[in-house]
C-alpha positions in Angstrom: -80.2 99.6 124.9 -77.7 96.4 125.0 -79.7 95.7 128.4 -82.1 95.0 126.5 -81.5 93.1 123.9 -80.1 90.7 127.2 -83.1 90.9 129.0 -85.2 90.4 126.2 -83.4 87.2 125.2 -83.9 85.6 128.7 -87.0 86.5 128.6 -88.1 84.8 125.0 -85.5 81.7 126.2 -87.0 81.2 130.0 -90.7 80.7 128.6 -92.5 77.4 127.6 -95.9 78.6 127.8 -97.9 81.1 127.9 -101.8 83.1 126.9 -103.2 85.8 126.8 -105.4 85.1 130.5 -102.0 84.6 131.7 -100.2 88.0 130.2 -100.4 91.6 132.4 -103.1 93.9 131.3 -101.6 96.3 128.7 -101.1 98.8 130.8 -99.8 97.2 133.7 -96.7 95.9 131.0 -96.6 99.4 129.5 -95.8 101.2 133.1 -93.4 98.0 133.8 -91.1 98.5 130.9 -91.3 102.1 130.7 -89.6 101.6 134.3 -87.5 99.4 133.2 -86.5 101.1 130.2 -86.0 104.4 132.4 -83.8 102.0 134.2 -81.1 100.4 131.9 -80.9 104.3 130.8 -79.4 105.9 134.4 -76.8 102.8 134.4 -76.3 103.3 130.2 -75.8 107.2 132.4 -72.9 105.9 134.6 -70.6 105.5 132.1 -69.5 102.4 133.7 -66.6 100.0 131.6 -67.1 96.4 133.5 -70.5 94.4 132.2 -71.1 92.5 135.3 -70.5 95.8 137.5 -73.4 96.5 134.6 -75.4 94.1 134.9 -75.1 93.9 138.5 -77.1 96.7 139.0 -79.5 96.5 136.6 -80.6 93.2 138.1 -80.7 95.6 141.5 -83.3 98.3 140.0 -85.2 95.5 138.0 -86.3 93.7 141.4 -86.7 97.4 142.7 -89.7 98.0 139.6 -91.0 95.0 139.7 -91.8 95.2 143.8 -93.1 98.9 143.2 -95.5 97.2 140.5 -96.4 94.2 142.7 -95.0 92.0 140.0 -92.9 88.7 140.6 -90.1 88.4 137.5 -91.7 84.6 136.3 -95.2 86.8 135.4 -93.2 89.6 133.3 -91.1 86.8 131.6 -94.6 84.7 131.4 -96.7 88.1 130.3 -93.9 89.4 127.8 -94.0 86.3 126.1 -97.6 86.4 125.5 -97.2 89.9 124.1 -93.8 88.6 121.3 -96.0 85.7 120.6 -98.9 87.9 119.3 -96.8 90.7 117.2 -99.4 93.0 116.8 -100.2 93.1 120.6 -96.5 93.8 121.2 -97.0 96.8 119.3 -99.3 97.9 120.6 -98.2 97.5 123.8 -94.4 99.6 122.0 -96.8 102.1 121.2 -98.2 102.7 124.6 -94.7 102.4 125.5 -93.3 105.6 123.9 -96.6 107.2 124.7 -95.9 106.7 129.0 -92.6 107.8 128.0 -93.4 111.2 125.6 -95.8 112.2 128.8 -93.0 111.3 131.3 -90.8 113.2 130.1 -93.1 116.3 129.1 -94.2 116.1 133.0 -90.1 116.6 133.3 -89.0 119.2 131.1 -92.6 121.1 132.7 -91.3 120.6 136.3 -87.5 121.9 135.7 -89.1 125.4 134.5 
């Protein structure tokens, strides 16, 4: 979770302006955020003591996630900033993120039976 805070602060600090028209749609943004949170969980589960190593691993996984979704980091940053500037939209976005995580969890539990 500490990585999320770092990423969020970085994203907020990196943007100067963005608009609704320039942001990723909610579903795509939610899918990307879910994958980023999963990446964070993987790193946390490794219990690596070095913060530098954790950050390096996170950047590698984040790059892979962005490539998977065919989105560049600037677009992600601008989109995130646009959602943050509209709290109701941001809440809706994270409600969708939570729904996707629950769906993936249920699918994973079903496949392991």
